[in-house]
C-alpha positions as CSV (number, residue, x, y, z in Angstrom):
1,M,12.1,27.0,20.6
2,D,14.3,28.6,18.0
3,M,17.4,26.4,17.2
4,R,19.6,29.5,17.4
5,V,18.4,30.2,20.9
6,L,19.2,26.7,21.9
7,C,22.7,26.9,20.3
8,G,23.4,30.2,22.0
9,A,22.3,28.9,25.4
10,G,24.5,25.8,24.9
11,L,27.5,27.9,24.1
12,L,27.0,30.1,27.1
13,L,26.8,27.0,29.4
14,L,29.9,25.6,27.8
15,A,31.8,28.9,28.2
16,A,30.7,29.1,31.9
17,Y,31.8,25.5,32.5
18,C,35.2,26.1,30.9
19,G,35.6,29.3,32.8
20,A,34.8,27.5,36.1
21,Q,37.3,24.8,35.2
22,E,40.1,27.4,34.5
23,L,39.5,29.4,37.7
24,T,40.2,26.7,40.2
25,P,42.5,27.8,43.1
26,V,45.4,25.7,41.8
27,A,46.9,27.4,38.8
28,Y,49.9,25.0,38.6
29,Q,51.2,21.9,40.3
30,P,53.4,19.0,39.2
31,D,52.0,15.5,39.1
32,I,55.3,13.7,39.9
33,V,58.7,15.0,41.1
34,G,61.9,13.2,41.8
35,V,63.3,13.0,45.3
36,G,65.6,15.9,46.2
37,R,64.1,18.2,43.5
38,L,62.7,21.7,43.8
39,F,59.1,22.2,42.6
40,L,56.5,25.0,42.4
41,I,52.8,25.2,43.3
42,A,51.0,28.3,42.2
43,L,47.6,29.3,43.6
44,R,45.0,31.9,42.6
45,V,44.5,34.0,45.7
46,P,42.6,37.4,46.0
47,T,45.2,40.1,46.4
48,G,43.8,41.3,49.7
49,A,43.9,37.9,51.4
50,P,46.3,37.4,54.3
51,E,49.1,34.8,54.3
52,L,47.8,31.3,53.8
53,A,48.5,28.7,56.4
54,L,50.0,25.5,55.1
55,T,50.0,21.9,56.4
56,L,53.0,19.9,55.2
57,P,53.9,16.2,55.5
58,D,57.4,15.1,56.4
59,T,58.1,14.3,52.7
60,V,58.5,17.9,51.6
61,E,59.8,21.2,53.0
62,L,58.8,24.8,52.1
63,L,61.6,26.9,50.9
64,D,59.9,30.2,50.1
65,R,56.7,31.9,49.0
66,T,55.5,35.1,47.3
67,P,56.0,37.8,49.9
68,L,53.2,40.0,51.0
69,P,51.8,42.5,50.3
70,T,51.4,41.7,46.6
71,D,49.2,42.9,43.8
72,K,49.7,39.7,41.8
73,P,46.8,37.3,41.3
74,L,49.1,34.2,41.7
75,R,51.0,33.3,44.8
76,K,53.9,30.9,44.3
77,Y,55.2,28.4,46.8
78,Y,58.6,26.7,46.4
79,F,59.2,23.3,47.9
80,R,61.8,20.5,48.0
81,A,60.9,16.8,47.8
82,L,62.7,15.1,50.7
83,T,61.7,11.4,50.6
84,P,59.9,9.2,48.2
85,A,56.1,8.9,48.6
86,E,53.3,7.4,46.7
87,T,51.0,10.3,47.7
88,T,52.0,13.6,49.3
89,E,49.2,15.9,50.4
90,I,50.0,19.6,50.8
91,S,47.1,21.6,52.3
92,F,46.5,25.3,51.9
93,A,44.0,27.4,54.0
94,H,42.6,29.2,50.9
95,P,40.0,31.9,51.4
96,S,37.5,29.9,49.3
97,G,38.0,26.8,51.4
98,P,40.7,24.2,52.1
99,V,42.8,23.3,49.0
100,S,44.7,20.1,48.9
101,V,47.4,19.4,46.4
102,S,48.5,15.8,45.8
103,I,51.9,15.0,44.4
104,Q,53.8,11.7,43.9
105,I,57.5,11.7,44.8
106,W,59.7,9.2,42.9
107,S,62.8,7.6,44.3
108,W,66.0,7.3,42.2
109,K,64.9,3.7,41.5
110,D,61.5,4.9,40.3
111,L,63.2,7.4,38.0
112,H,65.1,4.6,36.2
113,E,62.1,2.2,35.9
114,F,60.8,1.6,32.4
115,R,57.2,2.8,32.1
116,T,54.8,4.7,30.0
117,L,53.4,7.9,31.6
118,K,50.6,9.7,29.7
119,G,51.7,8.0,26.5
120,V,55.4,9.0,27.0
121,Q,58.0,6.3,27.3
122,L,60.2,6.8,30.4
123,P,63.0,7.2,31.1
124,R,63.9,9.5,28.2
125,R,67.1,7.7,27.5
126,W,68.1,6.1,24.2
127,P,67.3,3.4,23.2
128,L,63.8,4.1,24.6
129,G,62.4,1.2,26.7
130,E,65.6,-0.8,26.4
131,Q,68.7,-1.3,28.4
132,L,71.7,0.6,27.0
133,P,74.4,-2.0,26.2
134,E,77.8,-1.3,27.7
135,L,80.2,-1.0,24.8
136,K,83.3,0.5,26.4
137,Q,85.6,-2.2,27.8
138,G,88.4,0.0,29.3
139,Q,90.3,3.2,29.1
140,V,92.1,4.1,25.9
141,T,94.2,7.2,26.2
142,T,94.9,6.8,29.9
143,T,97.2,3.8,30.0
144,P,98.0,1.7,33.2
145,E,101.6,3.0,33.0
146,L,100.4,6.6,33.0
147,I,98.1,6.0,36.0
148,A,100.9,4.3,37.9
149,D,103.2,7.3,37.2
150,L,100.6,9.8,38.3
151,R,100.1,7.9,41.6
152,K,103.8,8.0,42.3
153,R,104.1,11.7,41.6
154,S,101.0,12.9,43.5
155,P,98.6,11.3,46.0
156,S,96.3,14.2,45.3
157,G,93.3,12.0,44.5
158,T,93.2,10.0,47.7
159,Q,91.5,12.7,49.9
160,W,88.3,12.2,48.0
161,L,88.0,8.7,49.3
162,T,87.0,10.0,52.7
163,V,84.4,12.4,51.4
164,E,80.7,11.3,51.5
165,D,79.1,10.8,48.1
166,D,76.4,13.3,48.9
167,Q,79.0,16.0,49.6
168,I,80.6,15.3,46.2
169,W,77.2,15.4,44.5
170,E,76.4,18.7,46.1
171,M,79.5,20.3,44.6
172,Q,77.6,20.6,41.4
173,P,74.8,23.2,41.5
174,D,71.2,21.9,41.0
175,S,70.0,22.0,37.4
176,T,67.5,24.6,38.4
177,I,70.3,27.1,39.2
178,P,70.9,29.6,36.4
179,R,74.4,29.0,35.0
180,W,76.7,29.5,32.0
181,H,80.0,27.9,31.2
182,W,81.6,31.2,30.3
183,T,81.5,33.5,33.3
184,N,81.0,37.1,32.1
185,V,82.9,36.3,28.9
186,S,82.8,39.7,27.2
187,E,83.8,41.8,30.2
188,G,86.1,39.5,32.1
189,C,86.7,40.2,35.8
190,P,84.5,43.0,37.4
191,V,87.8,44.6,38.8
192,H,90.5,43.6,36.3
193,G,88.5,43.2,33.1
194,P,90.0,41.3,30.2
195,K,93.4,41.1,31.9
196,I,92.4,37.7,33.2
197,Y,92.8,36.2,29.7
198,Q,96.5,37.3,29.4
199,S,97.8,34.3,31.3
200,R,95.3,31.7,30.0
201,A,92.9,32.4,27.2
202,F,90.5,29.5,27.9
203,Y,88.6,29.9,31.2
204,P,91.3,31.4,33.5
205,W,89.1,31.5,36.6
206,G,90.4,29.5,39.6
207,M,88.2,27.2,41.6
208,D,88.4,26.0,45.2
209,T,87.4,22.4,45.9
210,V,87.5,22.6,49.7
211,I,84.6,20.8,51.4
212,P,82.0,22.3,52.1
213,Y,82.1,23.7,48.6
214,T,81.2,27.4,48.3
215,W,80.6,27.6,44.6
216,K,82.9,30.5,44.1
217,I,85.5,31.4,41.5
218,K,88.8,33.2,42.0
219,C,90.3,36.0,39.8
220,P,93.7,34.9,38.5
221,V,95.0,38.5,38.7
222,G,93.9,39.9,42.1
223,G,92.8,36.7,43.8
224,E,89.4,38.1,44.9
225,V,86.5,35.6,44.8
226,Y,83.1,35.9,43.1
227,P,80.2,36.2,43.8
228,S,80.7,38.3,46.8
229,N,77.6,37.1,48.5
230,D,77.3,33.8,50.3
231,F,76.0,31.9,47.3
232,G,76.4,28.5,49.0
233,N,73.7,29.4,51.4
234,L,71.5,31.0,48.8
235,A,71.7,28.4,46.1
236,S,68.5,26.5,47.2
237,R,66.6,29.8,47.2
238,V,67.5,31.2,43.8
239,L,64.2,30.4,42.1
240,A,62.3,32.0,45.0
241,M,64.6,35.1,44.7
242,V,63.7,35.4,41.0
243,D,60.1,35.2,42.0
244,R,60.6,37.9,44.6
245,Y,62.2,40.2,42.0
246,R,59.3,39.7,39.7
247,D,57.0,40.6,42.5
248,G,58.8,43.9,42.9
249,V,60.9,43.0,45.9
250,V,64.7,43.1,45.4
251,P,66.1,40.3,47.5
252,N,68.8,40.9,50.2
253,V,72.0,39.0,49.7
254,L,74.4,37.7,52.3
255,V,77.6,39.6,51.5
256,N,80.9,38.2,52.6
257,P,83.8,40.5,53.6
258,P,86.5,40.9,50.9
259,T,89.0,38.1,51.0
260,T,91.9,40.2,49.9
261,P,92.8,43.9,50.4
262,G,92.3,46.1,47.5
263,P,89.4,46.8,45.2
264,S,85.9,45.9,46.3
265,N,84.4,42.5,45.4
266,D,81.3,44.3,44.2
267,T,80.0,42.8,40.9
268,S,77.9,45.7,39.8
269,T,80.0,46.1,36.6
270,L,78.9,42.7,35.3
271,T,77.1,43.2,32.1
272,E,76.2,39.7,31.1
273,P,72.6,38.9,32.1
274,T,71.7,35.5,33.5
275,T,69.0,33.6,31.8
276,V,66.8,31.0,33.5
277,A,65.0,28.1,31.9
278,S,61.8,30.1,31.4
279,G,63.7,32.6,29.2
280,A,63.3,35.4,31.7
281,T,66.3,37.7,32.1
282,M,67.3,38.7,35.6
283,S,68.6,42.1,36.4
284,K,72.0,42.8,38.0
285,E,70.6,42.5,41.5
286,I,69.7,38.9,40.9
287,A,72.8,38.2,38.8
288,R,74.9,39.1,41.8
289,A,73.5,36.0,43.5
290,A,73.5,33.7,40.4
291,V,76.8,34.4,38.5
């Protein structure tokens, strides 16, 4: 047989094999996630297929999924890891047959363990593979005299002693939440504009630290709070909301009533877009929930 025919047949077989490998139902899944983290599983599903049934273990919870109907070839499912597990199996009733996705969930102790994973030294902390020596022996600028004076003048730190560690930890948004240290820096307040910088030029917004934390900021001029939606309840769903917007469905937001009489708390005049880790820019509808 002609060598060119053999080579051509071999290339066709290789291309067919590679194509079959690429078109498995699971388009994306993580191998390992940390406990408490959000993660995504993306499946290739025919556009006309009905909603897929899922079977979940107690170690994870489903937060959201691509809404139907959709003309997108990928369906995305958002989960949160609840407890550590050596192996967590998430099963999907895919039209082509059952699909099982296996994920390992690391505990906080696992995350700090020195190991090599796929040739990468973990944790990614300098010096790699070694304990970091403790060099600081005490405070420098805050003297014992200053601390004693502050304690006499104000007992304002003692209330935190009664707050659970998890509640304090949850006051900081998850790293998957879009954020920026300058809130709408070029436009200022949606109602009062750059007037907010007249009293204090560097970050004049007020913040409320009442537990449970609502993740809102207060205008120093009018006292209204932003965002006007119930961002505390939506925080764990922001990634799913972004996915819904990409799928052509503008998400509903839970709008709070204005906290003070006067101008509306609507944030439609915000012009700074919010950028997520993937580099995608969300529109104003999503920015209202993620400012």
